[in-house]
C-alpha positions in Angstrom: -38.6 -135.4 3.6 -40.3 -132.0 4.0 -42.2 -130.6 6.0 -43.9 -126.9 7.0 -42.9 -125.4 10.6 -45.3 -125.7 13.1 -43.4 -123.5 15.9 -40.1 -122.7 16.4 -38.0 -121.5 20.0 -35.4 -119.0 19.0 -34.2 -119.0 22.5 -34.2 -123.0 23.2 -33.4 -123.3 19.4 -36.4 -126.2 19.4 -39.4 -126.8 17.8 -41.7 -129.0 15.3 -42.5 -129.4 11.8 -45.7 -130.6 10.3 -45.3 -133.2 7.2 -48.2 -133.1 4.8 -50.2 -135.9 6.3 -50.4 -134.1 9.1 -48.0 -135.8 11.0 -45.9 -133.5 14.1 -42.3 -133.9 14.6 -40.4 -132.4 16.9 -37.0 -131.1 16.5 -34.3 -130.5 18.8 -31.3 -128.3 18.9 -28.7 -130.5 17.8 -30.7 -131.1 14.7 -31.4 -127.3 14.0 -27.6 -127.1 14.8 -27.1 -129.3 11.7 -28.8 -127.3 9.3 -26.5 -124.4 9.6 -29.9 -121.9 10.2 -30.1 -119.2 12.2 -34.3 -118.9 12.2 -37.1 -120.2 11.3 -40.4 -118.9 11.3 -44.1 -120.2 11.2 -45.0 -121.9 8.1 -41.5 -121.9 6.6 -41.3 -125.3 4.1 -38.2 -127.0 4.7 -36.4 -130.1 4.3 -35.4 -132.8 7.1 -32.8 -135.4 7.4 -34.3 -138.4 9.6 -32.2 -141.1 11.7 -33.5 -143.6 13.8 -37.2 -142.5 13.4 -35.7 -138.3 14.9 -34.9 -134.9 13.1 -31.3 -135.0 12.6 -31.3 -131.9 10.6 -33.7 -129.3 9.5 -32.9 -126.6 6.9 -34.8 -124.5 4.1 -36.0 -126.5 1.4 -34.0 -124.1 -0.9 -30.8 -125.6 0.9 -29.3 -129.7 1.0 -29.1 -131.6 3.6 -25.8 -132.2 5.8 -24.2 -134.7 4.0 -25.7 -134.9 0.5 
């Protein structure tokens, strides 16, 4: 699944992503860490892995998701 970064707090390593249908999905520091990234910026396109309705990993759209 893909989305666009709506906001990102670099200190907390949390943020939210907008899906193409406008749905906003928050992600926590664990999901950010799982993607292996150091920073995200507003408007950046990202890939998302979902587990049990929550974002489990977020990474750049050009990077593979963890475990794939």
